[in-house]
C-alpha positions in Angstrom: 0.0 0.0 0.0 2.9 2.4 0.7 4.3 1.6 -2.7 1.0 2.7 -4.3 0.9 6.0 -2.4 4.5 6.7 -3.2 3.9 6.2 -6.9 0.8 8.3 -6.7 2.7 11.0 -4.9 5.5 10.9 -7.5 3.0 11.1 -10.4 1.2 13.9 -8.8 4.4 15.9 -8.2 5.6 15.3 -11.8 2.2 16.4 -13.1 2.3 19.5 -11.0 5.8 20.4 -12.3 4.7 19.9 -15.9 1.6 22.1 -15.5 3.4 24.8 -13.6 6.2 25.1 -16.1 3.8 24.9 -19.0 1.9 28.0 -17.9 4.7 30.1 -16.5 4.0 33.8 -16.4 6.9 34.6 -18.8 5.7 32.1 -21.3 4.8 33.2 -24.8 1.2 32.2 -24.1 0.8 35.2 -21.8 2.6 37.9 -23.7 1.4 37.0 -27.2 4.9 36.6 -28.6 5.8 33.9 -31.1 9.1 32.2 -30.7 11.1 32.4 -33.9 14.3 30.5 -34.8 17.4 32.7 -34.9 17.5 32.9 -38.7 14.0 34.3 -38.8 14.8 37.0 -36.1 17.1 38.8 -38.6 15.7 41.8 -40.4 14.0 41.0 -43.6 13.4 44.6 -44.9 16.1 44.3 -47.6 14.7 41.0 -48.9 11.2 42.3 -49.0 12.2 45.5 -50.8 14.1 43.5 -53.4 11.4 40.9 -53.9 8.7 43.6 -54.3 10.7 45.1 -57.3 10.9 41.8 -59.2 8.6 41.2 -62.2 6.3 38.3 -62.3 8.7 36.3 -64.6 11.5 37.0 -62.2 9.5 35.9 -59.2 8.5 32.6 -61.0 12.2 32.1 -61.9 13.2 32.3 -58.3 11.2 29.2 -57.6 13.4 27.0 -59.8 16.8 25.5 -58.9 19.2 24.2 -61.5 22.1 21.9 -60.9 25.2 23.7 -62.0 28.5 21.8 -61.9 31.9 23.6 -61.8 33.8 20.6 -63.1 32.0 20.4 -66.5 32.9 22.0 -69.8 32.1 25.4 -71.2 29.0 24.1 -73.0 27.4 23.4 -69.6 28.4 26.9 -68.3 26.8 28.5 -71.4 23.6 26.5 -70.8 23.4 27.7 -67.2 24.1 31.3 -68.2 21.3 31.0 -70.8 18.9 29.7 -68.2 19.7 32.6 -65.9 19.4 35.2 -68.6 16.3 33.9 -70.2 14.3 32.4 -67.3 15.6 34.4 -64.3 16.4 31.2 -62.3 17.7 31.7 -58.9 
């Protein structure tokens, strides 16, 4: 019977700790702040200003990625330059 109460006491204590730390006063739940990863905390004004100046074709071109290899011949390099110039890939 003592084992039962000690387990019950331990479970109750752990549950209390979980609930108390989940709803701490400095939690983002209470101050309406969203937690962002470090790379998203950086300023994005420059990116937004550049992206807003792009044409529709340039914006679509930014969605595509092309494999460009530095160890291939000049023909491959010319093809990549053509894709960049004609389709605004990025």
